[in-house]
A tleap script that builds the chain and sets N, CA, C and O, in Angstrom:
source leaprc.protein.ff14SB
mol = sequence {
  NMET ILE ASP THR SER VAL GLN GLN PRO ILE
  PHE SER LEU PRO ILE ALA PHE GLY LEU ASP
  ASP GLN VAL GLN ILE LYS LEU CYS GLN LYS
  MET GLY ASP GLY LYS ILE SER MET ILE SER
  VAL ASN LYS THR TYR ASP PRO ILE ILE ILE
  ASP PRO TYR ASP THR SER ASN PHE LYS ILE
  HIE GLY ALA VAL VAL TRP HIE ALA HIE SER
  TRP CILE
}
set mol.1.N position { 12.352 3.199 4.154 }
set mol.1.CA position { 13.059 3.992 3.283 }
set mol.1.C position { 12.207 3.500 1.950 }
set mol.1.O position { 12.149 2.306 1.656 }
set mol.2.N position { 11.485 4.633 1.091 }
set mol.2.CA position { 10.728 4.617 0.479 }
set mol.2.C position { 11.233 4.823 -0.969 }
set mol.2.O position { 11.647 5.942 -1.270 }
set mol.3.N position { 11.233 3.919 -1.807 }
set mol.3.CA position { 11.372 3.773 -3.496 }
set mol.3.C position { 10.251 4.496 -3.999 }
set mol.3.O position { 9.109 4.041 -4.055 }
set mol.4.N position { 10.743 6.071 -4.503 }
set mol.4.CA position { 9.551 7.102 -4.891 }
set mol.4.C position { 9.241 6.434 -6.245 }
set mol.4.O position { 8.102 6.335 -6.703 }
set mol.5.N position { 10.524 5.923 -6.926 }
set mol.5.CA position { 10.085 5.698 -8.378 }
set mol.5.C position { 9.237 4.675 -8.701 }
set mol.5.O position { 8.867 4.489 -9.860 }
set mol.6.N position { 8.945 4.091 -7.908 }
set mol.6.CA position { 7.628 2.850 -8.007 }
set mol.6.C position { 6.334 3.669 -8.036 }
set mol.6.O position { 6.082 4.499 -7.163 }
set mol.7.N position { 5.609 3.436 -8.959 }
set mol.7.CA position { 4.411 4.119 -8.774 }
set mol.7.C position { 3.140 3.134 -9.261 }
set mol.7.O position { 1.970 3.517 -9.292 }
set mol.8.N position { 3.564 1.885 -9.609 }
set mol.8.CA position { 2.531 0.835 -9.599 }
set mol.8.C position { 2.543 -0.174 -8.462 }
set mol.8.O position { 3.603 -0.467 -7.910 }
set mol.9.N position { 1.456 -0.676 -8.127 }
set mol.9.CA position { 1.508 -1.889 -7.095 }
set mol.9.C position { 2.595 -2.679 -7.361 }
set mol.9.O position { 2.823 -2.991 -8.529 }
set mol.10.N position { 3.427 -3.119 -6.314 }
set mol.10.CA position { 4.237 -4.330 -6.384 }
set mol.10.C position { 3.866 -5.449 -5.500 }
set mol.10.O position { 3.503 -5.197 -4.351 }
set mol.11.N position { 3.912 -6.426 -5.845 }
set mol.11.CA position { 2.758 -7.423 -4.843 }
set mol.11.C position { 4.040 -8.046 -3.966 }
set mol.11.O position { 3.549 -8.563 -2.963 }
set mol.12.N position { 5.131 -8.159 -3.960 }
set mol.12.CA position { 6.077 -8.423 -3.284 }
set mol.12.C position { 6.676 -7.460 -2.274 }
set mol.12.O position { 7.574 -7.885 -1.546 }
set mol.13.N position { 6.247 -6.142 -2.155 }
set mol.13.CA position { 6.691 -5.276 -1.123 }
set mol.13.C position { 5.710 -4.639 -0.551 }
set mol.13.O position { 4.656 -4.623 -1.186 }
set mol.14.N position { 5.744 -3.934 0.790 }
set mol.14.CA position { 4.989 -3.058 1.202 }
set mol.14.C position { 4.863 -1.770 0.219 }
set mol.14.O position { 5.803 -1.490 -0.525 }
set mol.15.N position { 3.936 -1.166 0.234 }
set mol.15.CA position { 3.509 -0.359 -0.443 }
set mol.15.C position { 2.916 1.257 0.250 }
set mol.15.O position { 1.797 1.341 0.757 }
set mol.16.N position { 3.679 2.205 0.178 }
set mol.16.CA position { 3.445 3.592 0.891 }
set mol.16.C position { 2.245 4.237 -0.091 }
set mol.16.O position { 2.594 4.722 -1.167 }
set mol.17.N position { 0.838 4.237 0.287 }
set mol.17.CA position { 0.047 5.248 -0.600 }
set mol.17.C position { -0.727 6.143 0.515 }
set mol.17.O position { -0.686 6.120 1.745 }
set mol.18.N position { -1.527 7.027 -0.516 }
set mol.18.CA position { -2.432 8.050 0.176 }
set mol.18.C position { -3.600 7.823 -0.109 }
set mol.18.O position { -3.858 7.525 -1.275 }
set mol.19.N position { -4.625 7.897 0.852 }
set mol.19.CA position { -6.131 7.388 0.524 }
set mol.19.C position { -6.859 8.301 1.544 }
set mol.19.O position { -6.681 8.150 2.753 }
set mol.20.N position { -7.649 9.215 1.057 }
set mol.20.CA position { -8.079 10.370 1.769 }
set mol.20.C position { -7.443 10.907 2.590 }
set mol.20.O position { -7.767 10.963 3.776 }
set mol.21.N position { -6.350 11.430 2.064 }
set mol.21.CA position { -5.673 12.441 3.044 }
set mol.21.C position { -4.806 11.739 4.150 }
set mol.21.O position { -4.363 12.460 5.044 }
set mol.22.N position { -4.528 10.411 4.168 }
set mol.22.CA position { -3.546 9.387 5.263 }
set mol.22.C position { -2.733 8.803 4.277 }
set mol.22.O position { -3.027 8.451 3.134 }
set mol.23.N position { -1.659 8.750 4.892 }
set mol.23.CA position { -0.812 7.953 4.074 }
set mol.23.C position { -0.470 6.549 4.806 }
set mol.23.O position { -0.008 6.590 5.946 }
set mol.24.N position { -0.635 5.623 4.328 }
set mol.24.CA position { -0.322 4.201 4.902 }
set mol.24.C position { 0.542 3.315 4.089 }
set mol.24.O position { 0.804 3.350 2.887 }
set mol.25.N position { 0.937 2.478 5.069 }
set mol.25.CA position { 1.790 1.146 4.294 }
set mol.25.C position { 1.120 0.120 4.479 }
set mol.25.O position { 0.494 -0.027 5.529 }
set mol.26.N position { 1.112 -0.939 3.351 }
set mol.26.CA position { 0.310 -2.009 3.447 }
set mol.26.C position { 0.813 -3.019 2.081 }
set mol.26.O position { 1.239 -2.673 0.979 }
set mol.27.N position { 0.596 -4.246 2.591 }
set mol.27.CA position { 0.985 -5.421 1.251 }
set mol.27.C position { -0.319 -5.264 0.339 }
set mol.27.O position { -1.468 -5.220 0.780 }
set mol.28.N position { 0.051 -5.187 -1.008 }
set mol.28.CA position { -1.031 -5.499 -1.973 }
set mol.28.C position { -1.120 -7.243 -2.449 }
set mol.28.O position { -0.247 -8.050 -2.768 }
set mol.29.N position { -2.443 -7.328 -2.332 }
set mol.29.CA position { -3.029 -8.604 -3.207 }
set mol.29.C position { -3.941 -8.086 -4.371 }
set mol.29.O position { -4.874 -7.283 -4.330 }
set mol.30.N position { -3.458 -8.705 -5.306 }
set mol.30.CA position { -4.260 -8.684 -6.541 }
set mol.30.C position { -5.546 -9.703 -6.703 }
set mol.30.O position { -5.523 -10.919 -6.895 }
set mol.31.N position { -6.552 -8.915 -6.579 }
set mol.31.CA position { -8.140 -9.426 -6.784 }
set mol.31.C position { -8.248 -10.227 -8.402 }
set mol.31.O position { -7.514 -10.208 -9.390 }
set mol.32.N position { -9.359 -10.808 -8.127 }
set mol.32.CA position { -9.933 -11.281 -9.432 }
set mol.32.C position { -10.452 -10.185 -10.201 }
set mol.32.O position { -10.113 -9.901 -11.350 }
set mol.33.N position { -11.236 -9.632 -9.543 }
set mol.33.CA position { -11.924 -8.643 -10.778 }
set mol.33.C position { -10.898 -7.182 -11.000 }
set mol.33.O position { -11.430 -6.163 -11.441 }
set mol.34.N position { -9.588 -7.192 -10.695 }
set mol.34.CA position { -8.687 -6.313 -11.008 }
set mol.34.C position { -8.523 -5.187 -10.106 }
set mol.34.O position { -7.739 -4.300 -10.442 }
set mol.35.N position { -9.157 -5.097 -9.002 }
set mol.35.CA position { -9.090 -4.413 -7.739 }
set mol.35.C position { -7.818 -5.022 -7.115 }
set mol.35.O position { -7.339 -6.086 -7.507 }
set mol.36.N position { -7.271 -4.227 -6.054 }
set mol.36.CA position { -6.243 -4.454 -5.520 }
set mol.36.C position { -6.623 -4.466 -3.718 }
set mol.36.O position { -7.085 -3.452 -3.196 }
set mol.37.N position { -6.387 -5.590 -3.000 }
set mol.37.CA position { -6.827 -5.716 -1.461 }
set mol.37.C position { -5.501 -5.065 -0.803 }
set mol.37.O position { -4.422 -5.620 -1.008 }
set mol.38.N position { -5.565 -3.958 -0.058 }
set mol.38.CA position { -4.205 -3.501 0.635 }
set mol.38.C position { -4.499 -4.146 2.020 }
set mol.38.O position { -5.487 -3.841 2.688 }
set mol.39.N position { -3.584 -5.048 2.396 }
set mol.39.CA position { -3.582 -5.577 3.685 }
set mol.39.C position { -2.643 -5.137 4.477 }
set mol.39.O position { -1.505 -4.936 4.052 }
set mol.40.N position { -3.039 -4.898 5.919 }
set mol.40.CA position { -2.171 -4.515 7.180 }
set mol.40.C position { -1.567 -5.960 7.672 }
set mol.40.O position { -2.204 -7.004 7.812 }
set mol.41.N position { -0.320 -5.762 7.873 }
set mol.41.CA position { 0.153 -6.781 8.700 }
set mol.41.C position { -0.364 -7.147 10.152 }
set mol.41.O position { -0.299 -8.273 10.646 }
set mol.42.N position { -0.973 -5.835 10.853 }
set mol.42.CA position { -1.791 -6.037 12.151 }
set mol.42.C position { -3.123 -6.487 11.708 }
set mol.42.O position { -3.847 -5.715 11.079 }
set mol.43.N position { -3.472 -7.619 11.979 }
set mol.43.CA position { -5.065 -8.355 11.762 }
set mol.43.C position { -6.070 -7.629 12.235 }
set mol.43.O position { -7.213 -7.838 11.828 }
set mol.44.N position { -5.799 -6.665 13.167 }
set mol.44.CA position { -6.556 -5.730 13.682 }
set mol.44.C position { -7.703 -4.843 12.808 }
set mol.44.O position { -8.880 -4.583 13.059 }
set mol.45.N position { -6.880 -4.519 11.737 }
set mol.45.CA position { -7.438 -3.660 10.325 }
set mol.45.C position { -7.946 -4.711 9.352 }
set mol.45.O position { -7.292 -5.722 9.096 }
set mol.46.N position { -8.922 -4.492 8.912 }
set mol.46.CA position { -9.613 -5.108 7.698 }
set mol.46.C position { -8.888 -4.450 6.604 }
set mol.46.O position { -8.485 -3.289 6.542 }
set mol.47.N position { -8.787 -5.475 5.690 }
set mol.47.CA position { -8.195 -4.967 4.381 }
set mol.47.C position { -9.241 -3.649 3.742 }
set mol.47.O position { -10.424 -3.377 3.945 }
set mol.48.N position { -8.049 -2.943 2.791 }
set mol.48.CA position { -9.096 -1.917 2.054 }
set mol.48.C position { -8.782 -2.483 0.548 }
set mol.48.O position { -7.762 -2.923 0.018 }
set mol.49.N position { -9.898 -2.305 0.179 }
set mol.49.CA position { -9.935 -2.304 -1.687 }
set mol.49.C position { -10.216 -1.355 -2.481 }
set mol.49.O position { -11.204 -0.622 -2.521 }
set mol.50.N position { -9.073 -1.412 -3.271 }
set mol.50.CA position { -8.531 -0.121 -3.982 }
set mol.50.C position { -8.977 -0.709 -5.662 }
set mol.50.O position { -8.706 -1.774 -6.216 }
set mol.51.N position { -9.715 0.421 -6.113 }
set mol.51.CA position { -9.768 0.271 -7.689 }
set mol.51.C position { -8.663 1.018 -7.989 }
set mol.51.O position { -8.625 2.214 -7.697 }
set mol.52.N position { -7.640 0.387 -8.608 }
set mol.52.CA position { -6.516 1.342 -9.004 }
set mol.52.C position { -6.505 2.196 -10.035 }
set mol.52.O position { -5.596 3.003 -10.231 }
set mol.53.N position { -7.731 2.034 -10.900 }
set mol.53.CA position { -7.625 2.952 -11.891 }
set mol.53.C position { -8.426 4.585 -11.217 }
set mol.53.O position { -8.065 5.681 -11.644 }
set mol.54.N position { -9.406 4.440 -10.250 }
set mol.54.CA position { -9.723 5.520 -9.367 }
set mol.54.C position { -8.850 6.366 -8.638 }
set mol.54.O position { -8.777 6.271 -7.413 }
set mol.55.N position { -8.152 7.222 -9.312 }
set mol.55.CA position { -6.978 8.178 -8.620 }
set mol.55.C position { -7.482 9.391 -7.920 }
set mol.55.O position { -6.819 10.311 -7.439 }
set mol.56.N position { -9.058 9.194 -7.956 }
set mol.56.CA position { -9.355 10.595 -7.466 }
set mol.56.C position { -8.957 10.624 -6.050 }
set mol.56.O position { -8.677 11.754 -5.648 }
set mol.57.N position { -8.831 9.404 -4.951 }
set mol.57.CA position { -8.610 9.625 -3.769 }
set mol.57.C position { -7.276 8.555 -3.329 }
set mol.57.O position { -6.910 8.158 -2.223 }
set mol.58.N position { -6.884 8.362 -4.356 }
set mol.58.CA position { -5.930 7.011 -4.107 }
set mol.58.C position { -4.676 7.280 -4.819 }
set mol.58.O position { -4.878 7.544 -6.004 }
set mol.59.N position { -3.079 7.300 -4.361 }
set mol.59.CA position { -2.011 7.772 -5.008 }
set mol.59.C position { -0.749 6.806 -4.286 }
set mol.59.O position { -0.456 6.766 -3.091 }
set mol.60.N position { -0.190 6.138 -5.292 }
set mol.60.CA position { 0.868 5.276 -4.543 }
set mol.60.C position { 2.256 6.369 -4.558 }
set mol.60.O position { 2.761 6.973 -5.504 }
set mol.61.N position { 2.531 6.345 -3.461 }
set mol.61.CA position { 3.852 7.053 -2.899 }
set mol.61.C position { 5.156 6.455 -3.141 }
set mol.61.O position { 6.135 7.191 -3.272 }
set mol.62.N position { 5.279 5.002 -3.225 }
set mol.62.CA position { 6.441 4.392 -3.637 }
set mol.62.C position { 6.391 2.951 -2.741 }
set mol.62.O position { 5.409 2.669 -2.054 }
set mol.63.N position { 7.404 2.211 -2.827 }
set mol.63.CA position { 7.510 0.801 -2.401 }
set mol.63.C position { 8.391 1.004 -1.152 }
set mol.63.O position { 9.263 1.866 -1.261 }
set mol.64.N position { 8.288 0.285 0.118 }
set mol.64.CA position { 8.980 0.352 1.104 }
set mol.64.C position { 10.158 -0.690 0.955 }
set mol.64.O position { 9.874 -1.887 0.907 }
set mol.65.N position { 11.538 -0.249 0.877 }
set mol.65.CA position { 12.695 -0.844 0.422 }
set mol.65.C position { 13.516 -1.141 1.681 }
set mol.65.O position { 14.439 -1.946 1.561 }
set mol.66.N position { 13.312 -0.649 2.729 }
set mol.66.CA position { 13.870 -0.770 4.071 }
set mol.66.C position { 13.460 0.344 5.389 }
set mol.66.O position { 13.207 1.534 5.575 }
set mol.67.N position { 13.593 -0.957 6.134 }
set mol.67.CA position { 13.043 -0.170 7.495 }
set mol.67.C position { 13.903 -0.537 8.801 }
set mol.67.O position { 14.601 -1.547 8.719 }
set mol.68.N position { 13.913 0.127 9.887 }
set mol.68.CA position { 14.554 -0.291 11.107 }
set mol.68.C position { 13.744 0.221 12.316 }
set mol.68.O position { 13.136 1.278 12.154 }
set mol.69.N position { 13.676 -0.308 13.328 }
set mol.69.CA position { 12.894 -0.060 14.486 }
set mol.69.C position { 13.792 -0.417 15.697 }
set mol.69.O position { 14.691 -1.257 15.724 }
set mol.70.N position { 13.441 0.247 16.513 }
set mol.70.CA position { 13.770 -0.174 18.015 }
set mol.70.C position { 12.457 -0.651 18.830 }
set mol.70.O position { 11.351 -0.139 18.653 }
set mol.71.N position { 12.755 -1.850 19.877 }
set mol.71.CA position { 11.882 -2.204 20.561 }
set mol.71.C position { 11.675 -1.475 22.097 }
set mol.71.O position { 10.741 -1.631 22.885 }
set mol.72.N position { 13.093 -0.482 22.246 }
set mol.72.CA position { 12.628 0.405 23.315 }
set mol.72.C position { 12.540 1.481 23.288 }
set mol.72.O position { 12.129 2.092 24.275 }
savepdb mol mol.pdb
quit
């Protein structure tokens, strides 16, 4: 479940965001230079560095507030 009222990075919840026509869900980590590192739980994927002020190809869709999955 995505809380679409969240339009700014929250550093305690996974964020659903659009980047270059793809929607992804990642954790946010604030960097010292004002940029945001979008980190995947799956360590196979490298972090994505985002400039939150460059909205040309980046849009926050909301915060993930609930999820469920089945292992079968």
